[in-house]
LUMNULO-231613 format. One record per atom (N, C-alpha, C): y, x, z; residue in three letters. Coordinates in steps of 0.02 Angstrom, whole numbers, plus 50000, padded with zeros to 5 digits. Example, Ala and Ser with C-alpha at 12.3 -4.5 7.8 and 13.67 -1.06 7.14 Angstrom:
<atoms>
497165066050390Ala 497755061550390Ala 498355066050390Ala 498885064250354Ser 499475068450357Ser 500025064550394Ser 
</atoms>
This chain:
<atoms>
498235109749580Met 498175116149615Met 498435115349686Met 498015116849735Thr 498205116349805Thr 498565122849825Thr 498925122749883Pro 499225128949907Pro 498725134549916Pro 498115132949938Val 497605138049946Val 497435141149879Val 497335136849828Glu 497175139449761Glu 497765143349732Glu 498375141049745Leu 498955144649720Leu 499015151449755Leu 498855151749819Ser 498855158149854Ser 498355162949823Ser 497755160449807Arg 497265164749775Arg 497505167149706Arg 497835162749669Thr 498095164549603Thr 498625170049609Thr 499055169449660Val 499575174649671Val 499245181249688Val 498745181149732Leu 498395187349750Leu 498045190449690Leu 497775186149646His 497465188749585His 497975192149541His 498575189449538Ala 499105192649499Ala 499295199449529Ala 499325199749596Val 499465206149629Val 498925211149612Val 498295209049615Arg 497735213549602Arg 497765216149530Arg 497935211849482Arg 497985213949413Arg 498555218949404Arg 499125217849438Ala 499685222449433Ala 499495229249462Ala 499095229249516Val 498865235549545Val 498375239049498Val 497905235249471Asp 497415238249425Asp 497735241149363Asp 498285238049340Glu 498625240349280Glu 499165245549294Glu 499245247449357Gly 499685252949374Gly 500415251149383Gly 500585244649382Glu 501285242749390Glu 501495242349463Glu 501015241249507Leu 501145241249578Leu 500655245749613Leu 500895249449662Ser 500465253749702Ser 500495251249774Ser 500085246249789Val 500075243049856Val 499365241149873Val 499255239749937Thr 498635236749958Thr 498685229249951Thr 498205226249917Val 498235219049906Val 498135215449973Val 498615211249994Pro 498545207850059Pro 497975202750058Pro 497785200650117Glu 497245195650123Glu 497485188750104Glu 498125187550111Arg 498375180750099Arg 499095180850075Arg 499255176450029Ala 499945175350008Ala 500165168650037Ala 500685168750077Val 500925162550109Val 501295158350057Val 501065152250048Val 501355147550000Val 501605141450038Val 502255139850030Thr 502565134250065Thr 503025130450018Thr 503245124450038Pro 503775121149998Pro 504385125749995Pro 504765125649940Pro 505335130149934Pro 505875128649986Pro 506205133950010Gly 506745133150058Gly 507405132050023Gly 507965132450061Pro 508625131650031Pro 508735136749975Pro 508985134449918Gly 509095138849861Gly 508495139549817Gly 507915136949839Gly 507315137349798Gly 507265131449751Gly 506715131149714Cys 506615125749666Cys 505865124749655Cys 505685119349622Gly 504995118149606Gly 504605115049664Gly 503945115849660Asp 503495112749709Asp 503325117349767Asp 503225123749754Tyr 503025128549805Tyr 503385135249794Tyr 503385139249846Ala 503695145849842Ala 503305150749885Ala 503375157249869Thr 503065162449910Thr 503525168449915Thr 503495171949972Asn 503905177949982Asn 503495184349973Asn 502945183849935Ile 502485189549927Ile 502835195749900Ile 503335194849856Ala 503685200649827Ala 504085204249880Ala 504405200549925Leu 504775203749980Leu 504295207350026Leu 503705204450035Gln 503195207450079Gln 502945214050051Gln 502885214649985Leu 502595220549953Leu 503105225849934Leu 503745223949932Ala 504255228449903Ala 504285235249937Ala 504255235350004Gly 504305241750039Gly 503745246450021Gly 503125243950024Ala 502545248150007Ala 502555250249934Ala 502815245749890Ala 502825247249818Ala 503385252049800Ala 503885252949844Gly 504445257249828Gly 504885254549772Gly 504905247849766Gln 505305244749714Gln 505695238949745Gln 506255237049713Pro 506645231249739Pro 506215224949737Pro 506325220449785Pro 505925214249786Pro 505965210249721Pro 506555209949690Arg 506605205949628Arg 506195209149572Arg 506155215749571Arg 505755219149520Arg 505015217449531Arg 504795217649594Val 504095215749610Val 503975208449590Val 504465204249604Ala 504395197149587Ala 504335196249511Ala 504725199849473Glu 504685199249400Glu 504015201649373Glu 503745207049403Ile 503085209549382Ile 502565204049393Ile 502595200749451Leu 502115195449465Leu 502245189249424Leu 502885187649413Arg 503045181649374Arg 502745181949304Arg 502765187849273Ser 502505188449205Ser 501755187149203Ser 501415188449259Arg 500685187349261Arg 500505180249283Arg 500975176849315Leu 500835170149340Leu 501035164749290Leu 501535166049248Ala 501755161249198Ala 501175159849150Ala 501035153549140Gly 500505151749094Gly 499835150749128Gly 499775152149194Glu 499155150849229Glu 499015143349229Glu 498385141549232Ala 498195134449232Ala 498545130749288Ala 498835124949272Phe 499165120349317Phe 499845122849342Phe 500075128749320Ile 500745131149337Ile 501185130049276Ile 501695125749285Gly 502135124249229Gly 502675129449220Gly 502985131649276Glu 503545136349272Glu 503555140649335Glu 503755146949326Val 503835151649382Val 504545154349378Val 504935153549432Val 505635155649434Val 505735160249494Val 506115165749483Val 506285170249538Val 506975168249563Val 507035167149628Thr 507675165349659Thr 507825169949717Thr 508475170149736Gly 508685173949794Gly 508505181349788Gly 508315184449843Pro 508155191649842Pro 507485193149809Pro 507075188049793Gly 506435189349762Gly 505905184249777Gly 506115178049791Phe 505625172749803Phe 505345170249736Phe 504685169349733Leu 504365166349675Leu 504295158849687Leu 504565154849641Asn 504555147549646Asn 504115144749591Asn 503685139949609Phe 503205137249561Phe 503315129849550Phe 503325127749487Ser 503315120749469Ser 502625119449439Ser 502245115049471Leu 501575113649447Leu 501595108449391Leu 501085108649349Glu 501025103549298Glu 500945096749331Glu 501135091549296Arg 501185084949325Arg 500515082349351Arg 499965084649324Asn 499315082049346Asn 499025085849405Asn 499385091049429Ala 499105095149483Ala 499025091049547Ala 499535087049565Ser 499485083049626Ser 498945077749620Ser 498865074949560Ala 498335069949549Ala 497645073049560Ala 497565079149537Leu 496915082549545Leu 496765083749619Leu 497275085549658Leu 497175086549730Leu 496955079949763Leu 497305074549746Val 497125068049775Val 496425066049755Val 496255067049691Glu 495575065449668Glu 495055069349708Glu 495185075749720Glu 494715079849758Glu 494625077249829Glu 495175075349861Ile 495125072849930Ile 494735066349931Ile 494885061849885Leu 494545055349885Leu 493805056149866Leu 493655061049824Arg 492955062249805Arg 492565064849865Arg 492855069549902Arg 492495072549958Arg 492525068250021Arg 493015063850025Gly 493085059650084Gly 493225063750147Gly 492935061750202Arg 493055065250265Arg 492765072250265Arg 492365073950216Arg 492085080650211Arg 492515085250168Arg 493105082950149Tyr 493575087350114Tyr 493745093450158Tyr 493655099350130Gly 493765105450169Gly 493145108250202Gly 492585104450199His 491965106850228His 491615111550179His 491225116150207Ala 490835120750166Ala 490225117150139Ala 489955119750084Glu 489345117050055Glu 488755121350077Glu 488305118650117Gly 487705122350137Gly 487825127150194Gly 487295130750210Phe 487285135450267Phe 487675141750250Phe 488125143750295Ser 488545149650283Ser 488175156250292Ser 487595155950325Gly 487225162050341Gly 487385164850409Gly 487815161350447Thr 488025163750513Thr 487765159250568Thr 487475162350619Ile 487245158850679Ile 487725160650736Ile 487995155550769Val 488495156650821Val 488235153650887Val 488275157650940Arg 488125155051007Arg 488785154251044Arg 488935148051064Leu 489525146551104Leu 489315145951177Leu 489645149751220Arg 489485149651291Arg 490105147451330Arg 490005142651376Cys 490575140151414Cys 490365138751486Cys 490835138751532Pro 490685136751601Pro 490645129151605Pro 490365126651659Ala 490305119451670Ala 490965116851698Ala 491485117151656Glu 492155114751673Glu 492365110151616Glu 492695104651632Val 492785099251583Val 493155101551520Val 493695105351528Arg 494045107451467Arg 493635112251426Arg 493295116951458Ala 492885121751422Ala 492335118151384Ala 492035113151413Val 491495109551380Val 491755105551321Val 492335102351327Val 492615098451272Val 492845103051216Val 493165108651232Val 493375113451181Val 492765116151144Val 492235117751181Thr 491625120151149Thr 491335114951103Thr 491335108651125Asp 491085103151083Asp 491475102751017Asp 492145103151021Ala 492555102750960Ala 492445108850916Ala 492395114750947Leu 492275120850907Leu 491615120350870Leu 491105117650903Ala 490455117050870Ala 490505112450809Ala 490885106950816Arg 490975102450759Arg 491325105950701Arg 491855109750716Val 492225113050662Val 491815118650631Val 491465122550672Leu 491055127950645Leu 490495125150601Leu 490195119650622Arg 489685116550580Arg 489975114250513Arg 490605111850514Ser 490915109650452Ser 491005115550403Ser 491015121550430Gln 491075127450387Gln 490405130750372Gln 489865127150388Gly 489195129250369Gly 488835133550419Gly 489125134650479Asp 488795138950529Asp 488265135050567Asp 487755138550590Phe 487235135850633Phe 487445137250705Phe 487485131950746Ile 487785132550812Ile 487265131550867Ile 487305135950917Arg 486945135050980Arg 487455134951036Arg 487395130151082Val 487855129551138Val 487485130751203Val 487755135051245Glu 487465136451310Glu 488005135551363Glu 487865131051410Cys 488335129651464Cys 488085132851528Cys 488525136351562Glu 488355139851623Glu 488375134951682Glu 487895130651686Gly 487885125451736Gly 487755118751702Gly 487675113651742Arg 487515106951716Arg 488155102951710Arg 488365101051648Pro 488965096951641Pro 488885090251676Pro 489435087551700Ala 489425081151734Ala 489215075651686Ala 488845070851711Arg 488605065351669Arg 489185061551636Arg 489745060951673Glu 490315057151646Glu 490615060551585Glu 490535067051579Trp 490815070451520Trp 490445068251457Trp 489825066251465Glu 489435063651408Glu 489615056351395Glu 489605052251447Thr 489695045051437Thr 490415043251420Thr 490905046951447Val 491605045251435Val 491915049451380Val 491775055951379Leu 492105060551332Leu 491695061951269Leu 491085059351266Gly 490695060151204Gly 490375066951196Gly 490295070651250Val 489965077151248Val 489225076151264Val 488795078451219Asp 488075077651229Asp 487805083651268Asp 487635082551331Ser 487385088051373Ser 486635087651383Ser 486295083551343Ser 485585082451354Ser 485145087551319Ser 485435091851278His 485035096651239His 485305103651249His 485135106951305Pro 485385113751315Pro 485175118251259Pro 485645122651239Gly 485485127451186Gly 485575124651117Gly 485835118651111Ser 485965115851045Ser 486605111851049Ser 486705107550999His 487315103550999His 487195097450957His 487475091650976Pro 487375085750935Pro 487605086950864Pro 487195084950816Gly 487365085750746Gly 487185092550718Gly 486905096950759Ser 486715103550732Ser 486125102650685Ser 485985107950647His 485455107550596His 484795105650628His 484455101050596Ser 483795099150619Ser 483285101650569Ser 482655100950587Gly 482135103450542Gly 482075110950550Gly 481975114450494Ser 481865121650498Ser 482495125350517Ser 482405130550558His 482965134850575His 483175138750513His 483815140750510Pro 484015145050455Pro 483625151650459Pro 483495154550401Arg 483145160850395Arg 482405160150415Arg 482165154050421Ser 481465153150439Ser 481165148050393Ser 480705149950352His 480415145450303His 479655145150308His 479365148050361Thr 478645148150369Thr 478425142350412Thr 477825139450398Pro 477575133950439Pro 477375136350508Pro 477275131550554Gly 477055133250621Gly 477645134550666Gly 477515137250726Pro 478055138450774Pro 478585143050743Pro 479225141350756Arg 479775145250728Arg 480085149550782Arg 480255155650767Pro 480595159750817Pro 481305157250829Pro 481535158050889Arg 482235156150905Arg 482695161150871Arg 483155158850826Pro 483565163650789Pro 484065167150835Pro 484165173550825Leu 484665177250864Leu 485345175950834Leu 485865175050876Pro 486525173650850Pro 486845179750817Pro 487215178550764Asp 487625183850735Asp 488245184950777Asp 488495179450807Leu 489105179750847Leu 488975176550914Leu 489195179850966Asp 489145177151034Asp 489865175851058Asp 490045169551066Val 490745167751078Val 490815164451146Val 491125167751195Pro 491275164451258Pro 491885159951250Pro 491865154051280Val 492415149251276Val 492685148151347Val 493285150751360His 493575150351428His 494315148451424His 494475142351404Pro 495175140251404Pro 495435139351476Pro 496085139151484Val 496375137751550Val 496105131051573Val 495835130651634Pro 495515124351657Pro 496015118551661Pro 495745112551656Ala 496155106551664Ala 496415106151736Ala 497055104451745Pro 497335104251813Pro 497145097951851Pro 496875092951816Ala 496685086651848Ala 496125083551808Ala 495825078351835Asp 495275074951801Asp 495545070951741Asp 495315072451679Pro 495575068851621Pro 495215062251608Pro 494665060851643Leu 494255054951628Leu 494635048451629Leu 495135047351675Pro 495495040951673Pro 495865039651608Pro 495985044751568Leu 496325043751504Leu 495875040451452Leu 495215040551462Gly 494765038151411Gly 494615043651361Gly 494115042351318Arg 493855047551274Arg 494385050651229Arg 494725046651189Asp 495165049351137Asp 495765053051167Asp 496115049751213Ala 496705052951243Ala 496505059051284Ala 495945058651320Ala 495725064351361Ala 495555070351316Ala 495185069151263Arg 495005074751218Arg 495635077751187Arg 496105073451166Trp 496725076151137Trp 497105080251189Trp 497155077751249Ala 497515081351302Ala 497215088251314Ala 496555088851307Leu 496215095251320Leu 496215099751259Leu 496265096951199Leu 496205100951137Leu 496875102751106Leu 497385098651114Tyr 498025099851080Tyr 498375106151104Tyr 498375107751169Pro 498685114051190Pro 498255120051170Pro 498565125751157Ala 498195131851145Ala 497785133651207Ala 497255137551196Ala 496785139051250Ala 497125142251311Ala 497665146051299His 497995149451354His 498525145151388His 498635139051363Asp 499125134451392Asp 498775129351437Asp 499125127251489Arg 498835122351535Arg 498955115351507Arg 498435111251500Pro 498525104451474Pro 498915100151522Pro 499265095051494Arg 499645090351534Arg 499215084051545Arg 499055082851608Ile 498655077051625Ile 498985073551685Ile 499175067151678Pro 499025062751622Pro 499475063551562Pro 500105066051570Gly 500545066651513Gly 500695059751483Gly 500895059651418Asp 501065053351385Asp 500545051651332Asp 499925053851342His 499425053251289His 499215046051275His 499365041451321Leu 499205034351310Leu 499805030451284Leu 500385033551282Ala 500995029951262Ala 501015028851187Ala 501145022651167Gln 501195021151095Gln 501925021751074Gln 502155027951069Arg 502835029351046Arg 502845035951008Arg 503385037050972Glu 503425042750926Glu 503385049450961Glu 503565049751024Thr 503535056151060Thr 502825058351074Thr 502335053851066Asn 501635055351078Asn 501315057551012Asn 501135063951003Pro 500855066150938Pro 500195062750921Pro 499775061350971Leu 499145057850955Leu 499285050950927Leu 499775047450955Phe 499945040850929Phe 500195041450857Phe 500605046450841Arg 500865047250773Arg 500285048350723Arg 499805052450743Val 499245053850698Val 498835047550686Val 498655044050739Arg 498245038050732Arg 498635032350699Arg 499275031950713Tyr 499695026750682Tyr 499755028050606Tyr 499865034250586Ala 499915035850515Ala 499265034050479Ala 498695035650510His 498055033850480His 497985026250474His 498125022650528Ala 498055015350527Ala 498515012250475Ala 499115014950466Arg 499575012250416Arg 499305013150345Arg 498985018850332Thr 498705019850265Thr 498145014750252Thr 497755013150302Arg 497225008250293Arg 497515001250282Arg 498044999750319Ala 498374993250310Ala 498664992550240Ala 498944997950213Leu 499224997750145Leu 498674996450094Leu 498094999450104Leu 497534998150058Leu 497334990750060Leu 497324987750119Arg 497154980650125Arg 497694976350092Arg 498324978050104Asn 498874974150075Asn 498884974749999Asn 498754980749974Ala 498744981749901Ala 498174977749869Ala 497604977549902Ala 497044973649876Ala 497224966249873Ala 497594963849923Asp 497824956849922Asp 498294955649864Asp 498674960749844Leu 499134960049787Leu 498794961349721Leu 498154963349722Gly 497784964049661Gly 497834970849628Gly 498014976149666Phe 497994982749635Phe 497674987749683Phe 497464993149654His 497064998149691His 497345005149679His 497155009949721Pro 497415016749712Pro 497165019949648Pro 497595023849618Glu 497425027549557Glu 497815034149558Glu 497485039849569Pro 497845046149574Pro 498285047449513Pro 498885049849526Gly 499365051449474Gly 499935055449504Gly 500415057549464Pro 500985061349491Pro 501415057049536Pro 501645060049592Val 502075056549639Val 502695060949650Val 503265058449631Arg 503885062349638Arg 504105062549710Arg 504355068349731Gly 504625069049798Gly 504115069349853Gly 503475070749836Ala 502945070749887Ala 502725077749907Ala 503115082849889Glu 502905089749902Glu 502775091049976Glu 503185087950020Ala 503105089150092Ala 502435086750118Ala 502135081850084Leu 501475079450104Leu 500915083050066Leu 501025084350002Leu 500505087649963Leu 500345094649991Leu 500845098050017Ala 500735104850044Ala 500235104850101Ala 500325100850155Pro 499825100950209Pro 499145098050188Pro 499145093250141Leu 498495090750118Leu 498115096250082Leu 498455099850039Gly 498125105350004Gly 497925111050049Gly 498275111650106Asp 498145117150153Asp 497575115450201Asp 497325109350199His 496825107150248His 496195111550249His 495905113450191Pro 495315117750193Pro 495455124450227Pro 496045127350214Arg 496205133750246Arg 496275132850322Arg 496565127250344Val 496645126050415Val 495965125550449Val 495495122150418Leu 494825121750447Leu 494515128750452Leu 494605132750400Thr 494325139550401Thr 494635143650457Thr 495305143550463Thr 495635147550515Thr 495485144850585Thr 495405138250591Thr 495205135450656Thr 494525138150677Thr 494065138650628Ala 493395141350643Ala 493425148850658Ala 493815152550620Ile 493855159750630Ile 494165161550697Ile 494695158050716His 495055159650778His 494815155650837His 494305151350827Arg 494015147250881Arg 494565143350917Arg 494995139950879Ser 495585136750908Ser 495675129750881Ser 495345124750911Pro 495435117850887Pro 496155115350891Pro 496565118650932Asp 497275116650935Asp 497615117550867Asp 497385122350827Arg 497675123250759Arg 497565116950717Arg 496965114250721Leu 496815108150683Leu 497225102350710Leu 497285101750775Ala 497675096150804Ala 498395096550781Ala 498705102350782Arg 499405103050761Arg 499465101650686Arg 498965103650647His 498985102250575His 498965094750562His 498575091050600Leu 498545083850591Leu 499215080650607Leu 499565083150656Val 500235080650671Val 500705081850612Val 500645087850581Ala 501065089350523Ala 500905084650465Ala 500265083250453Val 500075078650400Val 500355071650414Val 500285069350476Ala 500535062750494Ala 501285062250485Ala 501645067450508Asp 502375067250503Asp 502605067450430Asp 502215070450386Ala 502395070550315Ala 502175064050280Ala 501685060550309Thr 501425054450278Thr 501895048450291Thr 502135047750351Leu 502505041750370Leu 503105040250326Leu 503515045350305Pro 504085043650262Pro 503885041050193Pro 503285042550170Leu 503055040250105Leu 502875032850105Leu 502645030250160Leu 502305023750162Leu 502745017850143Leu 503395017650161Pro 503795011750141Pro 503855010650066Pro 503735015850025Ala 503815015249953Ala 503155013949917Ala 502615012849955Val 501965012149923Val 501885005349890Val 502065000049924Leu 501974993349897Leu 502584991049858Leu 502494986949806Pro 503074984149770Pro 503474979449814Pro 504124979049801Leu 504564974949842Leu 504784968749803Leu 504834963249837Gly 505084957149806Gly 504664954949747Gly 504994954049690Glu 504664951849628Glu 504404957749587Glu 504464963749614Glu 504244969749578Glu 503494969549566Glu 503284971449506Lys 502574971649489Lys 502274978449505Lys 501644978749527Pro 501334985149540Pro 501324989449476Pro 501534995649483Ser 501575000249426Ser 501115006149438Ser 501085010549388Ala 500695016749396Ala 500955020849454Ala 501615020749465Ala 501905024449521Ala 501665021749587Ala 501625015049593His 501365012049655His 500635013949666His 500245013749613Arg 499535015449619Arg 499445022849639Arg 499875027249612Ala 499835034349629Ala 500035035549701Ala 500565032149724Arg 500775032949794Arg 500245030149841Arg 499925024649821Leu 499385021849862Leu 498795026749867Leu 498625029949811Ala 498085034849812Ala 498265040749857Ala 498895042949855Leu 499105048449897Leu 499075046449971Leu 499285040249986Ala 499245037850055Ala 498525037550078Ala 498075035250034Glu 497365035050052Glu 497095042050065Glu 497305046850024Ala 497085053750035Ala 497335056450102Ala 497955054950119Ala 498225057150183Ala 497835054050241Ala 497685047550236Gly 497285044350288Gly 496595047250293Gly 496315049150237Thr 495645052250237Thr 495645058950273Thr 496155063050260Val 496215069450294Val 496305068550369Val 496735063650388Leu 496845062350459Leu 496195060050493Leu 495835055550461Ala 495205053050491Ala 494695058650496Ala 494635062750444Gly 494155068250446Gly 494315073350499Gly 494965074950505Gly 495165079750557Gly 495055077150627Gly 495225070850638Leu 495115067950704Leu 494365067750722Leu 493945066350672Ser 493225066050687Ser 492965072850708Ser 493235078250679Leu 493025084950700Leu 493255086550771Leu 493785083250794Leu 494005084050863Leu 493645079250909Leu 493215075050881Gly 492845070150922Gly 493255064250942Gly 493775062650901Ile 494245057350917Ile 494195051850864Ile 494225045650884Asp 494165040050839Asp 494805039150799Asp 494735036850736Ala 495295035250693Ala 495255027850676Ala 495535023450717Pro 495455016250705Pro 495855013850645Pro 495585008850611Asp 495935005850554Asp 496495001250577Asp 496464998850637His 496974994350665His 497224997550730His 497874997650740Leu 498155000750800Leu 498704996250828Leu 
</atoms>
C-alpha cells in the first residue's frame, strides 16, 4: 500500500463514518500521510483526526478512535495505533513494501503515468523567452504523462539554440514533441480532422532568466530554469555544474547512477533484485509511493519545480540505503540483500523517470 492508497483508504473510512452518522463533517479532498513523527510508531501516520475534530465537535482522540475502528483490518494494514493528541499511526503488513517495489519495477519509467487519454485538451501559451519555453516544454511532458492532449503555442519564434542545446522542439508550432499522433482525440471519422478546441488555455509566464543559460549545457540549464518556482528568479550560472552535495541536480543524478552501479556489481556477484520487506526503509518508501500523486499535482498546478524538489527528496532518502545493499566481506547474498537491491532499483527507476519528464538525462555512469 502506497501513501496515496493509504490516503484514499483513510478518506474512505471518514466517508463511512459520515454515512453511518458517527461524524458530521465534510469529507476532505486529501488525507496527508507521512512517516510518523516523534512519539509516533509504525510505517506511516496522519493527522486527519486533528483536522476534522473542530468541525465534528468532538475531541481529536475520539475522532481518531472512530476512524481507527474502521481502518483496522483493512487490506495491507497490520495495525492502527492512536498516539499523542489524536494521530493515527499505521503499521503495514510485511509484503506492502514489496508490492510497491514490484509495481514500480513493472511500470518502469512510466510508474505514475496515466493509462490512455484523460479526455482533456490543454493549450499551453508562452512568450519567446528561454525560461518560458523550457518550462512549457517540461509542462507538456508532465501533462502528457497524465493522459492530456497538448498543444503548444509560442508568441514568437524560439531561438534555434534552444532546440539544439536545450532539447526544445520548435519546428512544429501548435504541437509538441511526443504529442499524440494519428487521430485527434474525440475525432474518429476518416478524412480531414477538425482542430480540437482546448478544454484549458494555460498561459506560461515564469520570471525570465536573468542571463543566458546555454553555456551550462542541456541538463544543467534545464534544471536551473525548472528547479525554482515560477515566481522565483533562477540562478545562472549558480553551482549547477558542480559535482558536490550542495548541488541538488548532482545528488539526484548521483543517486541514480549509484543504483545502476549496484545492479552491475550484484550481477557480478551472482544475485539479482527480488522485491521483499526492507527494514528501516520507510523514509524512502514514502516518497516512492508518493510519486504518482506528485506527478498529478505537478500537472494540476502547472509547476515542474514540484517534481524537481520531489526528485531531490527521493535521492536524499535513497543514498543512506545504498551502503547496505551489497554483502560485505565473506557474507553471502541473502533475501535481505536482494530486497534492498530491488528497492534501490525502484528508486533509480523513479529518479530516471522523473528526470526524463523534465527533459534531463539520467546517466548510468557519473
